[in-house]
C-alpha positions as CSV (number, residue, x, y, z in Angstrom):
1,Q,101.0,218.7,76.8
2,V,98.9,216.5,79.1
3,Q,97.3,213.7,77.1
4,L,96.9,211.1,79.8
5,V,95.0,211.2,83.2
6,E,96.2,209.3,86.2
7,S,94.1,208.4,89.2
8,G,94.2,206.2,92.3
9,G,97.0,207.7,94.3
10,G,96.7,208.4,98.0
11,L,98.1,207.8,101.5
12,V,98.6,204.2,102.6
13,Q,100.5,202.5,105.4
14,P,103.5,200.3,104.7
15,G,102.4,197.0,103.5
16,G,99.3,198.4,102.0
17,S,98.1,198.4,98.4
18,L,97.0,200.9,95.7
19,R,95.9,200.5,92.2
20,L,96.8,203.4,89.8
21,S,94.9,204.0,86.6
22,C,95.9,205.9,83.5
23,A,93.4,206.8,80.8
24,A,94.0,208.4,77.5
25,F,92.1,211.5,76.3
26,A,89.3,211.0,73.9
27,T,91.5,212.7,71.3
28,I,93.9,209.7,71.4
29,S,92.8,206.9,69.2
30,S,94.9,204.1,70.8
31,I,97.8,203.4,73.0
32,N,101.0,201.5,72.2
33,D,104.0,200.8,74.5
34,M,103.2,202.4,77.9
35,N,105.1,203.1,81.1
36,W,104.8,204.2,84.7
37,Y,107.5,206.6,86.0
38,R,107.9,208.0,89.4
39,Q,109.6,211.0,91.0
40,G,110.4,210.5,94.7
41,P,111.6,213.1,97.2
42,G,115.3,213.7,96.6
43,K,115.3,211.4,93.6
44,G,115.3,211.7,89.9
45,R,112.5,210.4,87.7
46,E,112.8,206.7,87.2
47,L,111.1,204.1,85.0
48,V,109.1,201.8,87.3
49,A,107.3,199.5,84.9
50,G,106.6,199.2,81.2
51,I,104.3,197.2,79.0
52,T,104.5,196.7,75.3
53,K,101.6,196.7,72.9
54,S,101.8,192.9,72.8
55,G,101.7,192.7,76.6
56,I,105.4,192.1,77.5
57,T,106.2,193.7,80.8
58,N,109.3,194.8,82.6
59,Y,110.0,196.3,86.0
60,V,112.7,198.1,87.9
61,D,114.3,195.7,90.4
62,S,113.0,197.5,93.4
63,V,109.4,196.7,92.6
64,K,109.6,193.2,91.1
65,G,107.3,190.9,92.8
66,R,105.2,193.7,94.3
67,F,103.9,195.8,91.3
68,T,102.0,194.6,88.3
69,I,101.4,196.7,85.2
70,S,98.5,195.8,82.9
71,R,96.5,197.3,80.0
72,D,93.1,197.4,78.6
73,D,93.3,198.6,75.0
74,A,89.5,198.8,74.6
75,K,89.5,201.3,77.4
76,K,92.7,202.9,76.3
77,S,93.9,202.4,79.8
78,V,97.0,201.2,81.7
79,Y,97.1,200.1,85.3
80,L,99.7,199.7,88.1
81,Q,98.7,197.4,90.9
82,M,101.0,198.1,93.8
83,N,101.2,195.7,96.7
84,S,103.4,195.5,99.8
85,L,104.1,199.2,99.6
86,K,107.2,200.6,101.2
87,P,108.0,204.1,102.4
88,E,110.6,204.4,99.6
89,D,107.7,203.9,97.1
90,T,106.5,207.4,98.0
91,A,106.5,209.5,94.9
92,V,104.5,211.2,92.2
93,Y,103.7,208.5,89.7
94,Y,103.4,209.5,86.0
95,C,101.9,207.6,83.1
96,N,103.8,207.8,79.9
97,G,103.9,206.2,76.5
98,N,103.6,206.2,72.8
99,V,100.1,206.9,71.6
100,E,98.3,207.2,68.3
101,T,96.3,210.2,67.3
102,G,95.6,208.8,63.8
103,F,96.7,206.1,61.5
104,H,100.5,205.7,62.1
105,E,100.5,209.2,63.7
106,Y,102.3,208.9,67.0
107,L,103.0,211.1,70.0
108,V,104.8,210.6,73.3
109,A,102.2,211.3,75.9
110,W,102.4,212.2,79.6
111,G,99.9,212.6,82.5
112,Q,100.1,215.2,85.3
113,G,100.9,212.6,87.9
114,T,99.2,211.2,91.0
115,L,100.8,211.2,94.4
116,V,101.4,208.0,96.3
117,S,102.4,208.5,100.0
118,V,103.4,205.5,102.0
119,S,103.7,206.3,105.7
120,S,102.7,205.1,109.1
């Protein structure tokens, strides 16, 4: 079930930047720990970045120093700023996380994905 909406993907040249956004449906009351995953051509789905409810972040080694995950709880949104993009970053990026539909009622939510293509 799609409960998150990603946006911001597109085609960029190597070295370029993109900012991905993820917004929860209106039916979601709040977001907790959130992640960005990606599925590249010929690759399995991997966890790219995560951010806890308290703001602690982590990244897969291949994007450290280039990507930044952030959140805006008032907007129930999560962002992924991607700089110095490389062709190997090409993938469909998915937002995922633990969300609340009510008081202490949680669901694991996913978006449909947004395509990021890095090519000359």
